[in-house]
N, C-alpha and C positions, 0 to 999 in steps of 0.2 A: 637705727633711731629709737630707741625702745622708749627713753623718756619723751614725757611732751613738754617739760619743764626746763627753763635756762636754770645756768649757774654758771657762778663765776668764780675762782679757785680763792681759799682763804687769802688773807683777811679782807678780802673785797667782796663776801657773800651778801651778794644785793638782791638775788633773781629768788622770789616766790611765784607760784601759781597763781596766773592772772589770764583774764580773757583776750582773747589774742586780738590786738588793734587792726584797724586798717590801713591796708597799704594802698601804695599809689595804683589809682583808678585806670584803666587802658583811656586814650583821648578818641576813640574811633568812634565814626560815626555811624550810629545802631547798636549801639554796642548795649548787650545784655544781660541783667545784672543777676536774671534767675538760670545761668546756662552755666556750665561749668563741659569742657569739651578735652577728650581724650584723645590723645596721639599715637598712633603704635601701642604696643602693648602685649604681653601672652593674654591667653584666657584667665589666666586665674587672678592678675593684673586688671583685666576688666570688670571682674567682677567685684573685687573688692574697692572698685573706684566707683563704678556703680551705686553700689551700696551705701559707698558714703555721701556719695551728691547726693540721692533718693533721701537718706538723714537727713538732710541739709535743706530740704525741700526744694529742689531744683534742679531742673532738665540735665538728664545725660547724654552726651553727643559722644559717638565714639567714629574717627575716622583713622585711615592708615598710614596718611603721609601728612606733612604740612600742606604741602598744595591743594587738595582736600582743604585744609582749615583757613583757606585763606580767605572766604566769603565769610569766616564766624569772626563776632566779636564779643565774647563769651567773657564773663565775671574773672573767668582765670583759665592755661591749659593746663592740664596734665600729658607729661609726656613720659611715656614708656623709653628704657635704655636701650630697648633694640630699637629706637626712630632714627632715621640718616642724621646726622647733623645739619642743621639750619638755624639760619642768622632768623631769631625771632622779634617780632616787632619791638622798638624800643620801649615803650611801656604797657607792655602784656604782661601778667602776673601769670607765671613760671614755674610750676610744679614736678620737678622728675618724682617719678614714683615706681615701684617695686618690691615684689616682695623679699622676706630675710634673705632666702637663697643666692638671693642677686644682687644684695645690696653692695658690695663694694663695685661693681658692674655700675649699677645707677648712681654712686657718687662721683663715681670717675667723669660720664657721660655728662652731670651737671656740672662738674668742675671745666672740663671742656668748652660748654656751652654759655659759660659765665652766668650760669643760672643761682640763685641764693637761696631757692630752698629744696629739700628731699625730704617724701612722705615714705618711709619701709612699711609696708604691711605686716603684721597686721596690727602693729606696736602704735603706727601713726595715726590711725583709723578715724580714733578719737579726736585728734588735732587736727586730722582736716576736716570734719563734719563742723566744728567748732570755729574754723577759718573760714569756712566757707558762709556760713550763717553770718558773720561778722561781716562779711563781704555782702552779702546779699542785701542784709539790715544797718548797712554804714550809715556812721553816724560822721560828724563834723571831728574834722582830722586836721591837723598841724598840718602845712603850707609847705612845699619839700622845693626847693631853688637850687641846681645847679652850675655851678661857675668854671667855665673852662678855656682854652686858648686856642688860637687860630691857629695859632704856631708858637714855637718855641721860644721859652723865657718874655712870655705874652702880659706878664705882670698876672696872671689869673689867684693867683694865692693871695697876695693884695689884696684885690679885689673883693676875694672872699671876705677878708678880716675886714674891711672897709662897711661892707654890705651888714654885715652880721653886727657891726658894732652901731648903726645908725636906726636899723629896723628894731635893737632892742629900746630904744629911747619909746617904743611906745606897746613891744609885746615881747613875750618871754622867745628867747632865740639859743640854738644851738649851733656851731659852728664843728663841722666833721672835716675833719681832715682824711681824705680818698684819694691822694696822691700819691700810686706806690713808688712813685720813683724821684721821692723827693726824701729829705731829713727828718722830718717831722715840724709842724707850724707851734710847737710849743717854747723855742727859743726867738722869733718873732714877737710873742706874746709875753713873752718874758715870765712862762710859766712850765719852765723844765723842773724847779723845784719845789714846786705847788704836788702836794698828795693827790692821787684821784685814780680815776678808772683810764686806763690808755686801751689802744687796739689789742695791744698782746694780754690785757689781762682777757680778753673776750672771746680767744681762739679755741674755745671750748666748749660755748655757747650751742646749747640744741633747744629749739623753741620756742618758748614764750619770755620772753625781759621782760620784767615788771617795769614799768615805765616812770612811776614815783620815783623808786628805789634807784634807778640807773639817773636821771638828773640829778638826784641829792648827790653822788656817787663821783658827777665829774667835778675836773677844776675848771675856771670858769676865771674870766676878766671881772671887772667891777658890775660889768654889763649882761654880759653874757657865756654861756655854758662852752664847753670843749673840747671836743672827741679827735686824740691825735695818737700818735704813735711814738714810743720811744726808739728815737734812730739804732742804738745800739742793738737794741733788742726787733730788729723788722725784719716779718716775714708776711711775704708778699702772698704767698698760697692761701692762709685762712680768711684771707677778706670775702671770695664770692662765699662763702657757708657760712658765715655767720652776719655779714649785710643786711638779710630780710629781718632778722629779728631783733636787729638794731638800730634800724630805719622802723619796723614797727612801733618800739619803745620811743624813737624819737620823735615819730608823728604823735602820737598820743600824750607823749608828755612835752612839747613845745610846739608855739604857735607856729614858726619858721625854723625850719632846717636848712641852713645855706651848706651846701657843700660842693669842696675843692674835688672837683670829678680828678681833676690829676690827665696826666702823660697817656694812659693807653685806655683813650676815647673809644673804640670800639669794642672791647672787651670789657667796660668797667662795666661791673654788677650794678653799680649806682645811677645807671643811666635810665633805667628803668623805673626807679621809684619818684625821679623827677615830673613834678607838673610843670615846669619851667625851666627856661636856661639863659645865661647871661654868656653871651658868648665874646669874647675879647680880643679883637685884633688889632694889629699896629700898619698904618696907613701906607705900607708896604705893597708894590703888585706882588712879590714872589709872597707875603704874607696872608695876600688877598686870595692868592691862588689856592693855600691850602685852607683858609678857610671856608672856599667854597665846596672842597674836599668833605672838613666838617659837617657844615650844614647837609649835602645831599646825602651822608650816613645819616642825620637826626630826623628823616623820616617825618618831617612835619610836625617835630614836636615845639610847641610855643618857645622862638626862642629870639630874646632880646638882642641887638648889636653894638656893642661897646667899641669905639674906635678911642685907640690910645696913641694920644699925641707926644712928639718930642724927638728930638736929633732923626734926621731923614725921611721923615716924613713927608712924603710931597704932594698928597692927594687930601680934597677935602672931605666934609661928609655926604655932600652930595653924590661924590665921582665915589665912595666907597660904597655907597647905595645902591648906586647903581651898578658897581661892577658886579655884587653882591646878590641881586635881581630881589632886593627886600624892599615891600610896599611901605613898612610902620618906622622907616625913618631909621638912622644912625644917630646914637646920643656921644658926645666929645668927651672924654677925659685928658684934660692938659697934663703935660709933663708936670708932675711936682716934685720938689726939692726934695734930697735928702730923705730919701726911700730907704736906698742899702745902708746908709748909716743908722737909720730908726729902725732898721730892721736887725742890725746886730747887736742894735742896743737893748732891743725888743718894746720899743715905744711906737710899734709901725700906725697900730689904732689912733695913739695921738696925732699922725700926721696926716690920718686919716678926715680927723675932725678938722680940718683947714677947710677953707671956702670950697674952692673945685672940687673935689673927691665927697665934698659930704654933700653937695648942690647932685652932683651926678647918681650917687646912690639914693636920694631922694627921689629922681626921677626914675628911677629902675624900681624901687621900692612902690611908688606910689600906685602901679601897674596890680598890686600883690594884695587880695585880702588878706590883711595880717591878725586884725586882733580880734580874739575872742578872749572875755572878758569873765571867765572863770573857768580854771582848767576839768577835767574829768572828775567827776563825783565833788564839784561844787565848793572847791576850795579856790580863793582869790588869787589873781598872779600874784606875785612879787620880782621886783626885780633880784637879781642872782649874786652875792656879793663874793666877792675874791677871794677863795681860803686864806689863811694864814699862812706862813712858811713855818719848817719847821715842826 
């Protein structure tokens, strides 16, 4: 990674050098904003990493294994390519590091781990210093809410759209389509012909993505911005390598990022950047068994359960809360008519403005700190307008 600026191929050249915005903090108790832990790494990597951490004014700790790091809750974990594979904590900030001669091995290890940041020394040393300083002196940034389904066809994409639309009544919002097994969310929102940046335009991004220009380049509805992918150009391989830069830009450019996390929940690089999750479940025993497995893998991440009603639902909210062993209660979403037809016609958000889904979305969002009166730099918040076709 020789360059520390991001870029997007022409004609959508929107990236410029920018300060690295903050990413999702870890939620572990006793987290240390002034500590960085390196796991594994050659002597050269240790020396380069220690120098970058010292330049950022932070404490450097080196351990050989993830087991030795289990008691640490640092601002970030640096991981050498020689470190044994390990499923890192969902909300941990993980950066794979290595020297130029080992760049291919570092990128491969990061891809296997689902990590979304890589720093190759010596070229990325300056970027790493800046990134760590931003984490140490972190300022207010947008909230990231992930939406996942407890089982297949639970309606997580639909709920993501409705949450983004409702939240946009009082905040700036981006809806991010991270479902690597779907065909893109553009059609459901009638955005397929609207110009703007999609995921496949971002596949060459490295380093920092300018948040203001990123926001301006996105297509959107009359209320919120959307980052989706073109179904015919879909490539599942580039998600992990660009998601960190994209989410940094989203956090810094919007009050709320709503992520349709998608179907590959365990290896999704987007779980690590979520501040909270909404888990949508169907009120059926088999679906709840699957949802229990999802909750067990989320490792204590703040999660709100939404129970979806409809044909075949044989349990109520109290029973679902008991079966899932959640103390905060379960929100209920009744069956909403004509959702499939509305999605096919690009009117999904219109259906979400009906009484039942609107009330459900308000209940979810009231627990989230959303409103920021100004964007970074003092620019007042303004509602996004849908781009004209043509």
